[in-house]
Structures are given as structure tokens and as C-alpha cells.
Residue, then its C-alpha position, 0 to 999 in steps of 0.5 A: m562850600s567850596q572852601i570846605s572842599g579845598d581845605t579837604g583836597l589840600a589835606e588829602v594831598q598833604r596826607k599822600l605827600d606824608a605817606l610817600n616821604r615816609l616811604v622814602d625815609v623807610t627805604l633809606v633805613m632798609n638800605s642801611t641795615l642788614q640786621l633782621q630785627p631792627l629791619l623788621a621793626a622799621i618796616m612795621t612802624a612805617a606800615t602803621e604810620i603810612t596807613d594810620s593803622e593800629a597794628a602791623s605784622i610780617l609773616l614769612v614763609d619757612r623755607h624748609t616747611h613752607e608754613l607761615r610764621f609770624a616774624a615781627s609785629t607792633g605792640s607789646d606782645t611781639e614775643h608771644l607772636m614770634g614763631i606762631i604758625v599760621p595755616m596756609d588753608g584757613s587763614i587770611a595770609g594763607a589766602i594771600i600767599r596762595e593767590g598771590k594778590a593783595t587783600i582789603i577786608d573791612d570786617v573780619s568778623h564775617d570772614p571764616r578765614h580770619f585766624r582767631q587763635v592769634d587774637q586770642k593769644i595776645d588779647f587783641q581784637t582785629e576788625s579790619i585787614l589789609g594784606v599784601p604778599m611780599r615777593i622777589k621776582d616770582k618767589l613769594v616770601g611772606v605777607i604784611e598785614v596792617l590791622n584796624k585803620q583808625q579813621g575810615r576804611f583802607d583805600d586804594d592809596d593804603l593798598l598802593h603804599i603797602t604794596v610798594l613798601a612790601s616789594q622793597a621789604a621783601v628784597a631787604i629782608e632776603n638780603a638780611q637773611l642771606v647775610s645772617a646765614l652767611r654770618k652763621a656759616n663764617d662763625e661755623l668756619s671760624k670754629l672749624d678752623k680753631l679746631k684745626t689749629d688746636f689739633i695741629a698745636i696738640a698733635s705737634h707738641e705731643l709728638r715731639t717728646p716721643l719722636s726725640v727719644i726715638l732719635g736718641y735711641a736710634t742714634f745710639l743704635h746706629e753708632e753701636a751696631e754694625g753690619e746689617a743692624s747698623e743699616h736698619a738703625q740708619m733707615v729708622l734715623q732717616s724716617a724719624m727725621h722725616l717725621r720731625n720735618l713734618i712735625e715742624d711743617m705742622t707747627n709752622l702752618r699755624y703761623v702762616q697767617t699770624s697777625d700783630g694782635e697775636i704778638v706780646v712783647t715783653d723783657c725776655a731773657l735771650d739765653e732762655i730763648l736760645t737754650q729752648a730753641c737749641a734743645d728742640v733741634q739737638s736730637v735731630s743734629n745728634a742723628k746727623e752727627q753734627k758739631f753743634v756749638v752754642t756760645l751764650p752771653p756770661r750774663p743774662v741779657l734781656v731783649r724786647a721780644d715775644k718769648l714764645k714766638a722768638e723761640l719759634a723763629v730761632t728753632n725754624v732757622l736752626n732746623n733750616a741750618v740742620k736740615f741743609t748741613p750734611y753729616h759731620g757738619e758744623i753749626t754755630v750760635s753766637i751772640e754779638e752786642r751792636g749798640a742798642e741791639i743784640w745780634v744772634r748769629v746761626s752759621d752753618t757749613g751747609d749747602g750755602l746760598a747764591d746772591d739771588q737767593l738771600e731774599r727769596i728764601f724768606d718767601q713762603f713755600y719757596q725751595v732752594e732745591d728743585h721740587l723733582t731732585r731735592r734731597t730735603g723735605g719741608m713745605g718752605l714756611g720756616l724761614s718765612i714765618a721766622r722773619g714775619v714774627i721777628q719783624q713784628q716784634g721789631g727785629r730783623l732777620w737776614a741771610e748771608s753766604p759766600g756762595p753755593n757749598q760755602g755755608s750760610t749765616f742767618t742773623f737775628a737783630f733784637t732790641k735790648s730791653d734798656a735801649 
């Protein structure tokens, strides 16, 4: 007799130890995943194993409607249960939420609160229920129910284990829902950011052509008109050039966060890059009546570059030269072969740079002129972006100047494609 009693006691101790070990295992799982559905599935499996039950389910309180909805369950009919609303009044789960305490019902057939529509929908026969509220501090977020104890009745140990599981599950589910909401918000922000970027790209592209026409006609009128008409044409020219600066800033804003993955380096014809970049700034240079000299190589030269990004970089440097070179000044673009590299030099007769500015001008938003007295517009992004995209292509960009009011030279170093 004592032997049987001893064996029974050892079996009970082993059962409790197994339940505690399973709680530890599921706790590790809950702490390692922030995906809601895998998390709910792990909780359901653990709940049935710990209590030796036939099935389990989780019902969560909808934060908008405050209704109870099935969020997870064991078995093959899970999809049929998802989203089913269980009334707060007239259901066992609703009573658990309203009263905020655990409930054991050994025979639901005699309990009028049992919501039988669920059993009918999935062809399941609920006989007994252990239900525990899930709470975070004073907030009730849902209910865990385990159904149909396989042997015997639900006892205090089952209640204790599911209560511990419910408290941990509530925190894990809340965290998973917060992460899910954060990911959704990030996705929405990414879509909005792409929409903004696309709009800036389209707007800046579409504005370039009509503005070039305006600059061309305004330049012609300024040269041909006299007196008051010439003054009016000059005002149009200045306004158009200001708009051109704004368009360049819009274009550059797209590349403030340019990443390595956006650079595609191929063999490119350098003369095509320079021709397009020079064409982009020609109308503004003409409006300032500058001498614009471009010396292209006698034969095509191929360099390793991302063609569109290289055009952007050269255009930015040329825009900078046009902007800081006075009316009737001179800008020259020349090419020099230097071993395995091709150097493109952009020289101007503009404001020039002090030694301590030769590197600072490549910092984002840096302005050479004082912001209260400066004559030129712009956000100070062009040179920073130019250097960034050139370096990402394996090239270099630097500035040289004899000093203030003595002009500047910007040099691009491209790698030859056959180097």
C-alpha cells in the first residue's frame, strides 16, 4: 500500500516538474519572438501540454470595440475561429473579463453562459473549461481557455500554471502587437517617403525644360532691350536663376541619404557624362554672360562610373562654379590622363576659397558666405552629394584655390575602364 502511495507521489512530483519545465521552455520562446502568430501558436501548444487538455484558445479584447475575438486556437479549425466575436454578456470568457478572475467549470452543459455557437461552427464538443484572464498591470487584454481535461478534472496546479502562463503571455502579446503596429507605421512612412522622393524627382525634371526656355528668352531680351525693358528682363533673369537654384536643391535632396546599393558602376563614355552635365548648366551660364569652355577628348574615353550619378556630381560642381563666378567670368572644363585615372578639372574665375574651406565646403549644409549677407542661394548640399556619389563609385573629388577672389578648381578622379 505504501509502495503504491509512494509511486503516486513520485508521479505527481514528476508531473509538476514537467509542467514547470514546459513553462520555462515557452517563456524562452515568448522572449525570442515578436511575431504574433508564431507566439500565439507556442502559447496554445504549451497550455494544452501543461494541463493535459484536448484544446486551447486565446481571445483578445479589441482595443477599438472592446469586444472579445478569437486570436488563436489549437486544432485544424483555427481559421474558422479567427475573428469570431464572443459576447461580453452571455459567455464564460466575457464573465472572466468582467470579473477579472480565473474560472474552472467541470461541466459546461449546465452553464447557461457557455457560448455554444463556437462548438457548432467547428463541430467540437466542449465539456470542461479552465479560463484565466490575461492582464498587464490593471489592463485586461484577453483570456486563455483550456478545454476538456483528458484525465480527471482541472485542479489548482493547472490553475496556477495557466495563470503564470497568462501573465507572461499578456506581456509577450502586447509587445508583439506594438512591434506589428510599429512595422506597419514604418511601412506607411516608407511609402510616404517614396511618394515624396518621386514627387521631387518628377517635379524637378519637369521644371527644368520650361525654365531653360525662360532663361534663354530672358537672356535674349536682356541683350536686345534697352532702358526700362532691359531692367525688367534682368529681373526675370534673376528670378529664373533663383528658381533654377531651387530646382537643383530639390534634386539634391533626393541624394542626401544615397546608399552604396543605389550605385551601379559600369563602363561609361566620359564625353557623354560631361556633355550632359554641361548642357544642364549652359542656360544659367549664358544668362550670366559667362565664357564657358569645354575641351572634350579627341577620342571616346571609357571610365568606371554610374553614369547618371556621375552626371549629377559633375552638374553639381558646374552649378557651384556658375553660381560663384560673376557675370562675364570664365568657366573651363578640361580632361587629363593620369596613369590609370582620368582627371576632369572644373576651373572658374569666381570667389575662390581660403585654405580652411577647401574641405569644409564638402560638408552638408556648409555655406561659404555668411547666411545674413550671402549673395547666392542654395542649401549647401551640392558639393557634399557630388563627393559622396563619386567616392561610392571608387573615384575622388577635391578642391584647390590660390585664395579668396582668385577662383577655384575642382578635380574629379575617375578610374579608366581598362585599368
